[in-house]
N, C-alpha and C positions, 0 to 999 in steps of 0.2 A: 829473275829478269822479267820485266813487264811484258805480258802477252799482247799480241796484236791480232785479235780475231777479225777485225773489220778492214784493216788497211788492204788496198788493192782489190777488194771485192767489188762487185757491181752494185751501184746504188739501187737499181731496181730490185735486186734480189733481197737486199736488206729491208726495203720498203714492203716487199711481199711478206717477209717474216713478221714485220710489225702489224700487218693486217690480222695475224693470228692473235694478237693481244687486244683486238677490238678497234684498231685505228683504220680509217679509210682515207686514202690519198688519191686526189683527182689530178691527173696530169696527162700531157700528150707525149708521144715519143720524140716530138721536136724539142720539148722542154727538157725531158729526161731521156736521152738516147739510150738504147740498149747497151752500148759499150761504155757508158759513163761509169767511171770507177772512183772509189774512195781514195783520196790522195793524202789525207791527214787522219791519223788515228784519233777517234773521238774519245772524250773523257766519259761521257754517258754510256751506259750499257743497256738502255732500253727506253721505251716511251717516246713521246714527241720530242724530248730533248735530243735523243740520238738522231732522229730524223733531221732536226735543225742543223746539228753539227756536220752531218755528212753532206748536206746540201749547200751550206754556207760557202765553202771554198769554190764552188762553181757559180757563185752569184745568184743562188736560188733561195727563196724564202717560202715559209708556210703562211697561208691565210686561213683562219678558222671560219668555216662556213656554218658549222653546227658542232655540237659536242662530239669530239673525236673524229670529226670530218674536216679534212684540210685540203685546200687546193694549193698546188705548187706553182709559183710564178717567179719571174725574174725580179731580183731586188732592184729598187730604183737607184739610179746613180745620183750622187750629190756633187755639188760644185766645190765643196770644201768641208771642213770639220763642222760638227754640230755646235750650236751655241753652248756656253758654259753652264748649262743647267746641271743639276746634281747627277742626272743619268747620262750626261754627255761623255763621261770618262769613267764608267763604272769599273772597268778592268784594272786601270792604273791604280785607282784608289783602293780597290779590294786587295790588290797585291801587297800594299804597304800597311794599310791601316789595321790596327787592332780593334777588336770588339765590334766589328760591323757584320751584320747579317742582312742579306737582301732577299726579300720575299717577292719574287717576280716570276716571269715566264722565261727567264734566261738562265740556263744552267751551265754556262760556258766556264765558270770559275768554281773552284772548290769552296769558296766562301759563301756561295748561295745556299740558302737553307731549304725553302719550299717554293714550288711553282705557284703562280697565282691561281691556277685551276685547283690545286690542292688546298689553297687557303679557302676558296669558296666551298669546297666539298667537306672541309673539316667542320666538326660541331662548333657552332659559334652562337651563343645565346643572343637572341634578338638581332642576328646577322651582323654582329659587331666585329669590324675589321681588326681592332686592337686585341681581340681575344687571341689571335694568332701570335701577336707580339708577346703576350703573357705566357705563351708556351715555350718561349726561348729562355736559355740560361740567363740568370741574373734578375729576372722579374719575380716580384712577390705579388700574389693574387689572393683575393678573398672570394673570387668566383662571381662577384656582383659588380664591383666598380669597373668602369671601362679602362681606367688607367691605375697603375699601382706603383709602389716604390721600385726602383731599379738599383741594384747593388747597394742597398742600405740607405739610399737617399729618400727624401720625401717625395710624394707624388707630384708636387708642384715644381720639382727640379727637372721635369721632362718637357722639352720643346716639341711641338707638333707643327709641321710645315706641310702645306698643300700647294703644289705647283709653284714653288718658290716663295710663297707668302707665309710668314709666321702667324699662326692663329692664336688669338686670345680666348680663353674659356671655350674651347670647341666641343662642348658637351651639352646634351640635353639633361634635364633634371639635375643641374650642376650643384644645387644646394642639398641634394638628396643622394650623395655618393656617386654622382655622374656615371650612371650605368651604360649610357649610349653616347657615342661620339657623333660628330657631324660627318665622319668618314664612312659613308654608306658603302657597304661591301660590293655592291653592284657598280659603283662609280669608280672605285679604286683599282688601278691596274697593277701597281707595284708599291712596295714599302721598303725603304732602306732604314735599318734600325741600328743605331750606335748605342751600346750599353755603357760606353765610356771611351775616353781617349779620342774624341772626335776632332777633326782638323780645325784650323783657325777660321775657316769660312763660317763656322757655326759659333754662336755665343749666347749670352743671356741666361743660360741654364747650366747647372753644375753636374748633372748626372747622365742624361741621355737625350738623344735626338731621334725623333720619328719623322721621316720625310716621305710623304706620300705623293703619288702622281696619278692623275685622273686618266681614265681610259681614252683611247683614240682608235675607235673601230676602223678596220681596214675596208669594210664594205661601203659603197656609196650611200646606202641607206641601211639603218639598223634600228630595231625597236624592241622594247621589252615591256611586259606587264607582269607584275607579280603580286601575290598576296599570301601572307602567312599569319600565324597567330599574333604576331607583334606589329607587323607593318603591312601597308599597301604601297606599292611603288610603281613608277613608270619612268622609262628612259627612251630617248630618241636621238638619233644622230643622222644628219644628212650632209652631203657635200654639194657644192654649187660652184659656179664660175669655172667649169671644166676642171673640177677637183682642186682648184687653187684655194677654195675656202671650205670650211666645215663648221657646222653648228651642232652643239650638243646641249641637251636639256634633260635634267633628271629631277624627279619629285618623289618625296617619301612622307608619309604620315603614319602616326602611330595608331594602333588599334586598342591601346590599353584602356581608353575611356569606355569603349564598347564592352570590353571584357569586364570592367568594373561593375557594369550594370547587371551582369549575370553571376557575380560573385556573392556568396553569402556573407563574406567578411566585408565590413565597411572600411575601405582604405583610401577613399577619395577617387578623383578622376584626373589622372595625369594625361594630358594631351600635348602633342608636339608634332611639328612638321619641319621639313627642310627642303630646300631646292638649290640646285647648282646649274649654272649656265656658262657655256664657253663659246665664243665666236672667234674663229681663227682665220687668217688670210695670209697667203704668200704674196707679198708686194712685188718681190722679184725672186730670182733663184737663190739669192743670198740674204734676203730680208723677209722676216715673218713677223706678224703682229697678232696679238690675241687680246681679248677682253673677257675676264672671268667675274662671276658674281656668285657668292654663296650666302644664302639667307636661312635663318632658323627662327622659329617662333614657338615658345612654350607657354601654355596656359594650364596651371596646375592647381588643383585643390586636394590637399593631403590631410588625412585624418589618422589619428593614432589613439589607441586605448579607448575605443568606443566614444570617439568625439570629444574626449577630455582634452586632446590637443588638436589644433586645427591651424593650417596655414594655407594661404593662397599665394601664388607667385606667377609673375609674368616676366618672361625673358625674351629679348629680341637681339639677334646678332646679324649684322650686315657686313660682309667683306666684299670689296670691289677692287679689282686690280687689273691694270693694263700692262702688257708685256711687249717689248720690242726686241727682237733678236737679229743680229747682223753678223755675217761672216766676212771679215775684212780680207782674209786670204786663207789658204789651206792651213796656216799656222796660227791664226789669230781670229778671235770672235768675241762678241760682247753681248750682254743682255741688260736691259734696263726695265725696272718694275716700278710703276707709280701706283700707290695703293691708298685706300681709305677704309678705315675700320670704325664701325659704330656699334657700341654695346649699350644695352639698356636692361637693367635688372631691378625689378620691383618685387618686394616681399612683404606681405601683411599677415598678421596672425594673432592668436591668443592662446593661452594655456589656462584651463579652468579646472585643474585637478583639485581635489580637496585640500584646503589649507594653503593654497598657493595662488598667486595671480601673476600674470605676465602680459605685456603688450609689445608690439613690434610694428614699425612702419619704416621699412628699409628701402630707399630709392637710390640708385646709382646709375650714372651715365658716363661713358668714356668715349673719346674720339682719338683716332690716331691717323695722321696723314704722313705717308712715308714715300721716300724715293731711294731706290737701290740701283747701283750701277756696278756690274761685275764683269770681269774680263778673263779670257784664257789666252795665253801666249805660249806656244810650243816651239822651243828652239832645239838645236841638235842635242844639247846636253841637259837643259833644264826645261821643266814644264811649270809655268807660273799661273797662279790664280790670284787675282787681286781685285779689290773693290772698295767702294765707299757706300755708306748709307746714312741718311738723316731722317729723323722722325720728329714731327710736331705733335705733342700730346697734351690733352687737357681733359679734365674730368670734374665730376661733382658728386659728392656724397651727401645724402640726407638721411641720417640714421637716428631714429628715435626709439628709446627702449625704456620700459618701466617694469622692473622685476622685483617681486616681493615674496619672500618666504617667511611665513609666520613661525614663531618659536615652536619647536617641537616637530618641524618639518625638514627633512623627510623622516627623521627618527626622533623618538622622545629624547629630550636633552639637547637637541640641536638649537643653536642660537638663532635669533631672528636675523634676517638678511633683507636689506632693501637696496636696490641699485637703480639709479636714474642716469640716463645718458642722452645726450643730444649733440652728436658730432656732425659737423658740416664742413669738412675741409674741401677745398677746391684746388687740387694740384694742377699745375700748368708749367710746361717747359719743353725741353728738347732732349733728344738722344742723338749721339753721333757715333759712327762706327767706321773703322778702317781696318782692312786685313790684307795680309799677303801670305800666300802658301806656295811652296815650291817643292818639286819632286825631281829626283835625279837618280839615274842608274850609274853607280860608280864603276861596277864591274858586272860581269854576268851573274854574280851571286849576290852582290850588295846593292840594296836600293834604300834611299833615304827620302823622307818627306818631313819638312819642317815649316813652321810658320809663326807669325806674330800678329796679334790682334790688339786693337785699341778700342776702348769703349769709354764713354762718358755720358752723364745724365745731369740735367739741371732741374727737372720737375720735382725731385724728391727733397731738395734743400738740405741734403745730408752733408754736403761739403766734402765728400770723399775724393773728389777730383777724378782723374783718369785712371783706368785699369789697363795694365799691359799684360797680355796673356801669351806666353811662349808655348809652343807645341813642338814635339819632335817624335817621329816614328822611324823605325829601321826594320828592314827585312833582310834575312840571310837565307839564301836557298841552299838547304842541306843536300838536296838532290832533285831529281826530276819531279818528284811528287811530294816533297817535304819542305816545309818552310818554318823558320823561326822568326817571330815578330817581337819587337819591344817598343813600347810607347810611354811617353811621359808628357804631362801638360798641366798647366794651371788654368783654372776655370772660375770665372766670376759670375755672380748672379745678383743683380740689384732687384729690389722689390718692384714689381710691375706697378704701373699707375693704377691698376685695378685690384691691387693686393693689399691695400692698407687695412689693418686689422681694427676697424672702427667698432666692430661688434664686441670687442674685448676692451674697449676704452682707449685705444691707441689712435692718436691723430697725427703722428709724425712717422715718416718712413725710417726704417732701420738702416744701419750702415750696410754697404755692399758685402755680401757673403763671398767666400772663396773656398776652393777645394783643389788639392793636388792629386792627380791620378798617376799611378805607375802600373803598367800592365806588361806581362810577358806571356807569349802564347806560342803554341806549336800546332801545326796541322799537317796531315798526311792523307793522300788519296790512295786507297788500296785498289789493286787491279780487280778485286772481287766486287767492286761497286760500292764499297764502304768509304766514307769520309770521316776522319777523326779530327776533332779540334779540342785542345786543352788550353785553358787560360787561367792564369793567376793574377789577381789584382789587389791593389792596396790604395785606398782613398782616404786622404786626411783632410778634414775640415779645419781650417785655421780660424775662421770667424763665422759665427752663426747668429741668425736672428732668433729671438724667442718665438716659440710656437705654443699654441693652446690645444689641449686635448681633453676629452672626457674619459676619465679613468675607467669607468665601469661599463658605460653604455654609449658608444658613439653613434648608434642608429636612432637618433632622435630628430624631431622637427626643428627644435630651437637649441642647438648645442650650447650657445652662450648663456642660456637661462637655467641650465641644470646645475645641481649642487656639486657634481663631481668635476666641474670644469677647473682645470689647473693650467698654470703657465710653466712650460719647460724652457729653461734658460741655460743651456750647456755652455761651458767654457770652450769646448772643442768637441770633435767627434771623429770617429774612424770607422771604416768599413773595409773588410778584407775577406778574401775567399779564393776558392779554386773551382773552376767549372769544366766539365767534360761533355762533349756532344758527339755522339756517334750517329751518323746519318746513312741510310740506305738509299742510294740513288735509284730512280725508277728502274726496276728489274722485272720485265714481263708485266704482270698485273700488280706487282707489289712495290710499295715504297714505305718509308717510315723513318723514325728517329728515336733515340733514347738519350736523355741528358740527365746529369747529376751535378748538383752544386752543394758545396759546403761553404758556409759563410758566417760572418758575425758583423753586427752593426751596433755600435755602442756610443752613447753620449758620455762625455766627461763632465760630471757635475760635482762640485765641491770636493774635488780630488778623488772621486770614485767613478768607476766605469759602470754605467747603467744601460742594460739592453734597450734598444729602441723598440717601440711598440709593434713593429713589423719585422723584428729580428727572427730569422728562421735558420736554424742550424743546418738542416738537411732539406733538400728539395729534389724531387725526381719527377720527370715528365716522360711520357711514352706516347708515341703516335704510330698508328698503322693504317695504311690506306690500301684498299684492294679495289681495282677497277678493271672491269672486263665487259666489253660490249656496251650495252646501255646502262649497266649497273655500276654504282660506286658505293662502297661501304667504308666508313672511316670510324676509327676509335681513338680517343685521346684520354689519357689519364694524368691528372695532376695531383701530386702529393707534396706536402711540406710539413715540417715540424710545427707544433702548435705555437702560436704567437704569445708573447709575454702578457701577463695580466697582473694587476695590483690587488692583493687581498684586502678585505675590509676587516678591521679589528674593532671589537666591541669591548669596552672596559667599564667596570662599575666602580665608582668612587662614592662612598657613603650611600650606596644603594641607588645612585643616579646613573643611568647608562650614559656612556660617552662613546661616540663613534669616531674612529679615525682610521686612516688608511695605513697599511703596513708599508714595508719597504717597497719602493716603486718597482713594478715589473719583476717581482721576485718569483712569482708563480707562472705557470703556463697553462693555456688551454690545451685540449687534446689535439692530436694531429689532424690536419686537413687533408681530405682526399675527395676528388670528384672524378667520376667515370662518365664520359660523355660519348654518345653514339649518334651517327647520322647515316641514313640510307637514302640514296638518290637514284631514281629511275628516269631515263630520258626516252621520250616517245617522239617519233618522227611523224609530223603532220603534213597535210598537203600544202600548208603555208607555215613554214617555220618548224620549231620543235618545242616540246613541252617538258619541263623538268618538274618532277613530283618528288618531294622529299618528306621524310619523317625524322625527327630529331628528339633526343632525350638528354637533358642536362642533369648531372648528378643522378645517374640511372640507379644507383644503389640506395638513393635517398638517405645518404649519410648525414647525420646531424653535425655539421661543422660549426662549432661554437664561435660566436662573435662577441657576445656581451653578457653582462650579468645585471639583473635587476634585483634590488634588495627591498624587502617589505618587512614591516614590523607589525606585530599583533599583541594586544594586551589580553591575557587570559583571565579567567574568573578570579584567580587569586591576586590579580593586579600586577603580576610579573610580566616582563616584556619578552616576547619571543620573536626571533628574527629568522626569516626565510630568504633564500636566494633562488632566483629563477634564471637559468642559463638559456639565452636565446641563440638561435642558429642563423647562419646565412641561408642561402636558397635551398629549399627542399627539391625533390624531383620535379623538374619542369619539362613537360612535353611540348612539342611544337610540330605542326605540319604546314606545308605550303606548296604552292605551284608557281612556276615562272614560265611565261611564254616568250620565246625569242624568235625574231624574224629578221 
C-alpha cells in the first residue's frame, strides 16, 4: 500500500526539513501560518518540487530569489484559462500522449524528466540546451552536433519551436555539423520533447518535436552577466506599467575566434552571435500581446589539412513574431501569431589539395511570412484544440560549383572526374495547414486523444496535393500510479523551401515523405521516489527522398566535392526498438536517471535491408546530480554501440589497382562513450549571486571514431601501399566559467 509520510503534517515542519538539504525559504507566519497542514499527498519526495506541491493546494507559490533561495507568495488569480500555448495544458497532454518528455521546473506529473535547474547544472558542451535532449531515450548522438537522429530518423526530421514559432535552420555553424543551436540555455525556461507520436497540432516533420519556451523572470528586475570558455552573454528583464508589461533582452557571442588565436593548430576563426528580445503587455485581464525577435549572425573562416581546404561562410537568421492571446471565457481561449522569417546563407571556398581543384560560390536567401490562429475549447466531455495556418514562402538559390579530380586521384587507377554545376532555382508559393485535436475522459480509467491534420504546399511544384494525417492515442489507468499508453499516427514531411539539394545537382523538390508511428508504453511511479517508463515503438517509412552521404569521412568542409559522396535512394525504411527509463525524483541531495534503448534503423534498398549510418543497437545513459548548500556536482555518461561504416576494398586487375567500396555499412566503428562532469559553486554577494563552474566533456578522453581517411603511397619498388587513418569526435574538452545574477 502506498505510504503517506507527508499528508496532514504541518507545512512549516516540512519546509524546515528541506532547509537541511540546503534550501532557504523566506515567508511570514501570515503567509504560512503555524497550523497550516498538508492536505494532498505529494508525488515528489524531496527538493523544491516537494515544496511546490505542498504549497500549491493553499494557493501559494515559490519565487526564486537566488540559487536555492525562495520566497513564498500568494499565487496570482486569473480570470480564466490560459491561452492555448503548448504549456497551457501540460497535465492533460502528458496524461495521454506517448513519447513526450518535459524538461521544466514542474514535477507535478510522472512524465516530467528533469527540472530546468538540473538541465542548467548538467554538463553541456558550449552551454547547449539540446544536449539535455540528447540524453533522453531514442536520441542518437555523436557528442558534437547539436541535433541528432531520433528513433532512426534523419536529423532533419526534427522540428524545433520557440514560443510558438517554428524555426528554420536554428543552428550556428550549420554547414559544419551544427554544434550550437540558437536556444541559449540561459534563455530557455522549459523544453517539451516528443520522440514520436506527437499530436495533430504539430506537423512538417516525421520523427520528433522539440518545443522550447523562453524564461519569464518573476522579479520586477533581473540581470545576468556570464563568461566561459565558449561564450560571453548578458540578459536583462524589467517590468513596467505597474507590472502589466515586461521587456526581456538577451545577447550571446562566441569566444571561439579568440581561442583560435591561442591554438597551435590552424583551424580558422568561427565567430557567431545571437540576440533575443521580447516585449509583452497585458492589454486587459483577458488579453495579452507580445512581440519577439530572434537574430543570429555567423562569420566563419574554416581551414582543414594545413590550409589545403578553406571555406568562408556568412549566415544571418532573423525571426520576428507578434502574438495576441485572448480568453473568451473560462472554457475558451485563442492565440494568433503573425511571423516573418528571413534567412541568408553565403558560402565561398576552394580546395587546393594535390591533384585536385574545386570552387564554390553558394548563395541562398529565403523568406517566410506566416499567420497562425489556434484555439482551445473545453466542454464538459471534450477538450478541443483546433486551428489554421497559412504561409507565404519565396526563396532564391545561386549555387556555382566547379569540381575536378585528376586521373589517379585520390588513388592510383581512379578515373578522372569533372563536375560543373550552376543551379539557380527560385521557389515561390504557399503552405496551408488546418488541424483539429480532441481529448476525452471516457471513464475514470480510459482517456482518448485523437486528431486530424491537413497540409498542402504549392512552392515545390511536386503536385502531391494535400496530406491528411490522422493521429490517435489512448491511456488506460492500471492503478493509482500505473498507466498504459498506446499511440498511432501518420506523419508527413515535405521538403522545406530551404532544403533543395542543389549542391548535389538537384533543382526540383522531392515528393512529400511519410511515416507511420505505432507506440505502446507503460509507466509506474514507485513510493520509493523512482519513476519507471518503458516504451516500444515501430516506425515505417512508406515514401522517402534520396539523401546524400559521404561514406568514409563526413567531417569535411565541402562534402559535395569529395570522392566518397554517394546517393542513398531507399525504397522504404523502418525503425523499431524498446526503451526503458528509470528516474530518481529529487531525494534529499540526490537525483538522477538511468536509461537503456535497444533499436534498429534500416533502409530497404534493392530488396535488401541496409543499416542506416546512425543505427545503434544498444544505447545507455546515466546521470547523477548531487546538490547541497552552494555546491552542485553532476555526472552524465552516454554510451552506444558503434555506428556502421563501409569498408574500402582494393583489387588488382592486371597489376592495376582498382578501389571500390564493399557492402554498404557492413562493418562498424568501435563503441561510443563519453563521461561528462560539472561542478558548480554559488557565492552570495552584496549585490546578487555568483555562479562559478568547471566542466569536462569526454573526461576519459576516449577516442570515439567518426570517420576514416585513406592514403596511398608508392614505395621504391613501385608497388602501391594503402593506409587508413581513423579520426575521432571530440577529445577531452575542459571549460570554466562564471555567471553573475542579480
